[in-house]
N, C-alpha and C positions, 0 to 999 in steps of 0.2 A: 304578342308578338312586334319582334323590330320594326321600328318605324323605319330607321335606315335604311333596314334590307328590304323593308317593300317596296323602295324605291330605285333600287337597282334591278331587281328580279321579285315582281310580286308573287307571278306563282310559285317560285321558287320556294317564298318564304311564308306563306299561306299554306302550302300544304307538304312543308318541309316533316312532319313527323309522318303523315303518310306515305313522304316519297322514301324515308331512311328505312321504317317499317315493312315496306311492301314489297315480296315479292311474286312475280309471275310466278301462277301455278305453274305446272309442269306440262299440262296436257294441253295449257294456252301460249301463245303468242303473244298477248297485251294483259294490263293489267288499267283499273280505271274505274271511272264513276260509273259508268256506260255497264261497263264487266261486271263490277260488284253487284250491278241491280240483276243482270241477268243470271247471276250465278244465283243470286236470292230466291228470282222466280222459278228458274231451272229447279232448284230442291224444292220448292214446294208443289209446282205442278208434277214433280218427277213421283213425288211419295203421291200424290194423287191418283195418280195413273198405275203405281205402284199397288194401292190400297185396292182398285179396282179390279187389278189383275188378281188379285188373293181372294178376291170376294165380289164375284158380279153382281150379287145381290144389292151390292153398293153402288154399282153404276146407272147414273140417271135415268129417266126413259126417254133416253135419246138413241133412235137408231145410229146415228152417224158414230156417237160416242160410245157405242156397244161395238160395231166394226173397228174403232181404235184400237180397242182394247184386245180383240181378236188377232189383230195386225201386231200389236205388241207382245201378244203372249206365244207368235211364232217367229217375232225377234229373238226373244229370252231363250227359248228353246235350243241352248246352243248345241245341245247334243245332236239333234235332226240336221243343223246348219252344217257340222262339222261331219255328220254322217252325207250328206249331199255335194260337202265338198265345191266341185268348179262345177258339178254336171248343171246346175238349172243355167249358168252362163251359156255353157256350151249349146244345149239346146235351144237359146233364143239366138246367140250368133249363129248357129247354120246359116240363115235366111241371108246373112252377109257374105261368108264362106263359097255360098252357091254363086255370088254373082259373077260372071264372066267377064262383062262387058259395061260402057254406060248405056247402051241400049236396054239390057238387063236391069238397069237400076230404075229408066225410066217408066218399062213394063210394069216393075213393080213397085212403082214411088209412093202409091197410096196409103200401102201396110207400112211401107219402110219409115215414112214419116212420122208417123203417128207412135210407133215403137222406139226409133233412135235418133242420136241426136246427131250433130253433124253430118246431115246429109247434103248432096250437094246444092240444093236448094229449099233454106226452110222457110216454107212460106209461114206466115202467122198474120190473125184481123185485130185491127188498133184502130183507136180513133183518128178519123182523117183530121190531117192539122187545119184543112181549110172550113171543114164543114165536122165538127169535132162531135154534132148529136148523130152522125153514123159513122159507120166502120166500115175501112176499105183493107186492100190486101196489102201486106210489104214483104217485102222477099231481105232475108240475113243469108250472110255467108259462113261458111266454117270459122273456126276460131282456132288460133294456133296454138302452140302448148304453154309457151313461156307468159309469163305476170304480164309483159308489157312490152310493146314494139323494140323499144330502147334495148332490150337485153340481148337481141339478135345482135346490136354492133359491138358488143364485148364478145369478142371471140373465147376470151377463157373463161368468162362467166356462162357461157351459152353452152360450152361442152362441158363442164361440171355438171349443169342440170339436166342435158341430154344422157353425162353416162350415168347419174342415178336412176333417171329414169329407163333405160335401156337395163339396168340391174334389176329393177322392180319387174318390167314388163318381161324380162326373159326368163324370170320365175314364173308367172304367171302362164307363158306359153308353155311352159315345160309341163306345169300341171295339166295345160288343156291338151298336151299329149305330142305337140310340134317338136322335130327335132333339132339338135345344132342350125343345121344348114337352112333349115325352115325359120328358126329363128331370126339368123344373121339378115336373111330376104327381108322378113316382115319387119324388120328394124329399121333396114336401110331404107328400105320402101317408105316407112311413116314418115324419117326424117328429112329424107327430100322433098315429099310433099308437103310437110310443114311449112316448111324452108320459104319454099314455092309461095304459101298465101303471104308473106311477110310484106313484099313492095308495095303490094296493093292496099292493104291492112290500114286502118286508123291508127294513129299514136292514141294516147290517153287525152293528151291534150286536143286531138279533133275529137274524138268520142264526147267532149265535154261540151261542144258545140251543139245543141240541142237543135236548129235549124238546118243543120246538114244532112240530118236522117230524113228528112222529107224532099226527095227526089222522084218527082213523080215523071213514070212513063205511059204512054198510051199504047195501045195494042199495036201500032204500024210503028212506032220507036223501039219500041221490044226485039220485034221481027227484024227491022233493020240492023237493030244493034246485037244482036245475039244470032249468028249462024247456026251454033253446033246442036241447040234444043231449042226446040218449038215450047218457050214457055210459056204463051198465053193459053195453047192446047192443053199444057203439063196441069196448070193452076184451075182450067175449067175442068178437067177433068176430078180432079182433088175435090173443088168445090160442088162440082156437080149441077153448074148453072153458070151461064157465059159472064165474063169480067169486061170491067170497062178498066184497063190498064192496072197498072198496082205503082208502088211507091219502093223505091229501092235503099236500103237504109245504109246501103255505103254507094255512091255512085260508079267510084273505081272497079268494085267487084262484077255491075254489069257491063264495065267496059271490058273487064279483062276474061269473064268466063269462057269465050272459047279456048283462051290460052290455059288459065288451069283446070280446063276440063278437056284437054285436049286427050284423043282417041289415046295415044302412045303414053297417058297419063294414068291410065285405069289401074295398071297392079299399083304403082303408088296411094292412090286415091281409095283403094280397095281396102288398103292394110293400114291406112291412116284412118280409116272409117271404122274399122272391125278393133285396131287398140283402144281409140278414143271411147267404145262404146264399152269395150272389157274393163277397162280402168273404171267406168261408170258404175260397174254393176260391183263391184269388188266390195262394198258396205252389205249385199243381201246374200253374200256370201259366206264360209267359213272364218270363224273367227282367225286363224292360221293366214288367210288371205286377206280380209282384212286389215290386219295389223301390220301384212308385210307392205301392201299398197299405200298404206298408211305412212311408212319411211320417206316417199316421196313428196307427201303436204308435209311432212316435219320437215324435210330437209329445204323445200322452199320458207316455213316460215318462221323456222328458228325455232317450235317448241320440241320441246328435250322428250316428251312421251307421248304417247299414242291415248287417246280418251279409254278410260276404263269400257268394260263392255257394255256396263249398266249404262254410262250416260250416253254410250255410243248405239244404244237400243232405244233411248228417251230420243236422241235426236235425229234417229232415222225415223221412226215412228213419226214424230213431228213433222217431217218434212212431205210427209203427205193428206196430213190431217189437222195441220197447222191452223186453220180458217174455222172449222167447226169447234174444235178446241179452243181456240183463241176465243169465238163468241161466248162460248159457256164461261169460260173465265172472267170476261167481261161482265159479263150478266149477274155472276153469280159474287164475284169478290168487289168490283168495284161499286162503290156505293152511291145512290142519285144525290145524295150532299155534297160529295166528292165533283162527280158529274156536274152539278148547277156551280159548283163552286170555277169548277176550271172553265165552263160556257161563260161564265161573269168576264171572269179574267180576260180570253179571250176577245169578248165585245170591247173592254177598256180599251184592250192594246189596237183595236178596230178605231174605235173612236180617237185614241190619241193618234194613231197614223192619219188619218183624216184633219185632226187638228193642223198637226204639223204639216201636210201638205197644203194647208189653205193657206200655211202663213210661209210659205215656200218661195224663196225669192230668184231661185233660178229656171222655174219655170213658167210658162204661157198657164192663160186662165182656160185655155182649150183645153190643154194638156191635164191639168191638175183635176177640170172636169172628168176629165175620161178614167183619171186612176182612183176618181170618187168612186164613179158607178163602178169599178172593178171591184173595188170594198164593197161597197153595197150589194153587188150580188155574189159575193164571197161566201161559199157554202161551209161550215164548220160543223166538225161530228168529233166528236169526243167519246172516249171509252169502249164501244162496241160498236157494230155497223148495224142496221137493220134488220138485213138479208145476208147471204152468202151465196155463191153459184150455185145452182141446182143440180150440177155434176156430182157433188156429194152424196146425195140421195141414193147414187147408183153403184159408190162404193162398196160393193162387196164382198168380203173377204174368202177366198178358196182355202182351208185351211189344208194343214199337210195331210189330214183324213181323208179328205175327197182328191187328193195328189195336188195340191197346190204348193208354191213357195214361194219366199218370198221376194224372187226376179218376178214370176209371173204375175204375181199379185201388183208389183210395182209398173209392170208393164202395161197391165190393164189398166191402173189409174191414170198413167202417163197418155195413154191411149184416150181415155173418157174425156182429160181435159184440150186435149188436140182438136179432138172433134167436136169438142162443144164452142171451142175458140173459133172454129174454122165456121161453124154455123152460124156464127154473130154474122158471117159477112153483109154488108148495106142493111145491117139491122140496126135499132136505133142503140144508143150506148144507157146502159142503165147506172145511172149515177149516183145510187145508193150501196154499191159493191165497192169494195174495200181493194185496194193491192198488196196490204202488209195486216199481219193476223192482230188480234189485239194484243195476245199476250208476248207483246216483241218491246224492248227498248230503243223507241225509233217513233217518230213523226213524219211527217210529208206533205209538202205540197204538189199537187197537179194542175198542169198549167191547162189540159185538156178540158176537164172538170171544174176549174176555176173554185177547187176545195182544199180544206186543209184537214188534216186528220192527226187526230194525237189520242194512240192507242193506251188504252189502260195499263199495259205493262209500264209506261214511262212515268205515270203519273203517279211516283212514291218517292220517297226521300233517296237522292240530297237534290232532286228535282222539284218535287211537290212535298209539303209538308202542312196536313189540315191546321196543326197546331201550332205550327212556326210563325214569327212574325214576318209580317207582309215584305220587309226588304229582301228576307232571304229566300220566297216564294218566287218574285219578280225578278232575283238573280237567276234564277233556276229557270222554272217550267214557264216564268215569265217571257225569260230572254229564248227559251226555245219555240214558244208561241210567235213571239214577234219574228223570231228567225225566219219562222214557215209563212207567214203574210210574205215578210220581205221578199222570198222567193218568188214571187210574182211581179216584182218589180227590178230583181238582178238582169244579169244580160241576156239570161234565156227567159226568163219568164214575161221579162218586158215586151217580148216578141209576141206574144198573145194577150188578145182582148177581155172584156168581161165573158164573153160567151166560150170565151177558151179558143180563138180561132188564131191561125197564124196570121195575122192582119196588123199595119202599122197605124197605132193611134196617137201616135207622137206628132209633135209640127217637128217639120227640118230642123228647126234651129234648136228644138230642145232635145232631139235626140243628139245630134252635136254637142250642145252640153254634157248630155248623160255620158257621151262616150269618150268625151274628156276625164269625167270624173274616174269613169271605170277604168281608163289610164291611170290616173293617178293610186286607186287601189290594188291595181298592178303590180307599182310601183314601192307601193307600202309593204307589201311580202315577196315580190321577187328579190332573190339571192340571201332573204334572211339565212343565217347561219342555225340549223339546228345541231345537235349531237351526231347523228347520222348523215348528214350533208344538209344541202340548200332545198331553201322552198323555191316553187314555181309558180309565180304570181300568176301567171295565166291559166294555167291548168285550173286553181283553187279561186277562180274571179268569183264564179257566181255564190260559194258557201261564204266568201270573204266578204261580199255584197250583204248576202242573205245575215250573216254573224253583225255586222255593223249597224243595219236597220235593227235586227232583234237586241243590240244592246243597248242603243240609243231611246229605243221606243220602251223599252223595258223600263230602263232608268227613269225616263218622263213619267211614265204607269205608278212607278214606286215613289216620287215625289208626291203624288197628290194623297198618299194616306198619311193618317194622323198619326203612324207609327214609325212613319220612316226613319229609313238608319241607313247614311251612305255607304259607310262601312259593310253593314252585314250587307248589302249590296253587292259590291267589288267582290268580297269574300265568297260571296254563295258565286258567283260569276267564276273565278278561278278554281273554287273546288269544283263542279261540274266538268272541269276540263282535266283534271287531274291523271296522269296517264303514264305507263310504262309500255316498251315495246322492245320484243327480243329486236337483234340489228337487223338480220334478216327483215322481217317484217317491216320494220321503221325505213327501210332503203328502198323495200319494196311500196310502200306508200307514200313516200317522195316521187316517186315518176309514175304512179297509179293511180292515186287519190286526189279526188275533187275537193276535197276537206285539207286545211291547211295543218302542219303538225298541231297537236294540240297546246303545247305549252305558247305558239306565236299565235293558238287562236285568242288565249285567254291574254295575251300581256300584251300583241298589238292591240288589239281593240281596246283597253286600257289607256295606252300612249295616245289612243288616237282620241279620247275623251277630255273638254276642257275641266269639266267638272273633276275628273281625274286627276290632270296636271294640278288644279288649283288648290284642291281638298289635300292632299297630301305635299303640297309646295313644291312640287319637282321641279329642280335648277339644271341648268347647263352643264352639269357634271355627274348628274345622274343618269343612269343607265336607260331607266323610264322614260327621260326626256324624249318630249317631242316638239318641235316649235311650231308655236300657235299657226304663221301662216303655213303650215305642211300638214296641221288638222284636218281632214276631208271629211265632210257630211254629203251624202246622197237623200239619205230618208231620214 
């Protein structure tokens, strides 16, 4: 590699061969290390399901996997799907067409919520932020169509998206049996209601603040705030028991319910509700319908082609059976030695974190002790979970031979999931359950359970290679591990204590200092230019803090190894972030994604490293230069 080029754009020089040769696959909107690994995983697992489909004797003795194969065989029976056409959706959506008023919606609410998306009030059960060992009731709102709130401010962009959506939906409605007058009315109603949601909905930047999701209301406050509907009565009927208030995910929604669902807006809501669910069902219908509906997704993402029907079949099947299949994948293909190696790496990283906290110069001893307590109680989960939700045992597929179809099965599965979730109200949280399949290329931190999860899917090259020198692994999976640990101390995770409670554990002065440092992190990224636009430092704050902590702690850990190679570490770091996006996808992510553009994730964190500045002798004339006084250390 050219040393001078590294000093101007480290990411570009390290990845130049990959960047010059790699093309985004026509059925995708991005390419990169994560995508490459995802493609490899998809090929491996897709071939496995195909083998089971062709020879049932090879299916493991696992009830859930046998049902998975039954569902998959229904998905790949394209002749039957094409024969059924849109009829399965018509049968399902008649329930919505029959609705005449909001009173009608409330009367049938218990059935509607377990089958359909975008009901007026979407109740769900989740950990209580103040008492995370117990689960409480949350109220969510319908969601608008466009990718992010700011899209509605650009009239040209908004009209382009609406027009494409109308073309696709018009086609579906014609198949459904609607005439031109009805179609015009349905589309006008849909757009009116969709636009009515925008004023009180949250922007992506607002959504990124997790503390604003917790807005508790007592029963009395709900009745005082909402006059058109008795939310308490609706919730109690749904849960089959008394409630003691609930939490609004969006407080502005609660304050606008009477306006949003005014009686004269029922017709608009009804067709919004209908169209959203019709579009949701398109992957389960004929191949012609799937491809037509996919035109809208391609328009938004910039992908050139739809998925092949084979890949779409795999994806659709896994959308329902991802946890049972993921658990099997983890147990079958993730070696015990690899699991131990990664667990050891996590323990090393936690120790590094503790050591850095003990030597911290901007926190008081009181806050340092609290932070270390949070690390001491942090639960680490690697590879696959001990158990998955019990409702998967009830996923019994009704095959075509007994009158079932993909829509009826999918809705049955959704009903089982929703009913299970609602039954968890006021019950203890099962901290062993994961919210991510082991067969994905990702990882996460859960602030309510204070645990970090590293699925088997990500524990492969270029992130982790059992045979590689340690510095390459520290620059890859090591940085990912420390990144997830750092989420416990970012602007969101820092609000939760060692028990996962939304509770302040900082001294007043320490939190002021932390806020100053987070402002510094915003400034590091705010307005940074990329090929398709500027970075939003506030939107990406939590991930940038986690990246900074992940990078610095992984580097500190790598230095302790006998085979430490600083250039291998930096190169590995830049390699895991290599990526390409379509223009539409990139622009969408700039306004909606809490992660900074990948090139900035690589380069800005390198610039913010004294080790990097020193090793490559970066000077003021170099584009990778950052003045020592501006280098920001948080964790």
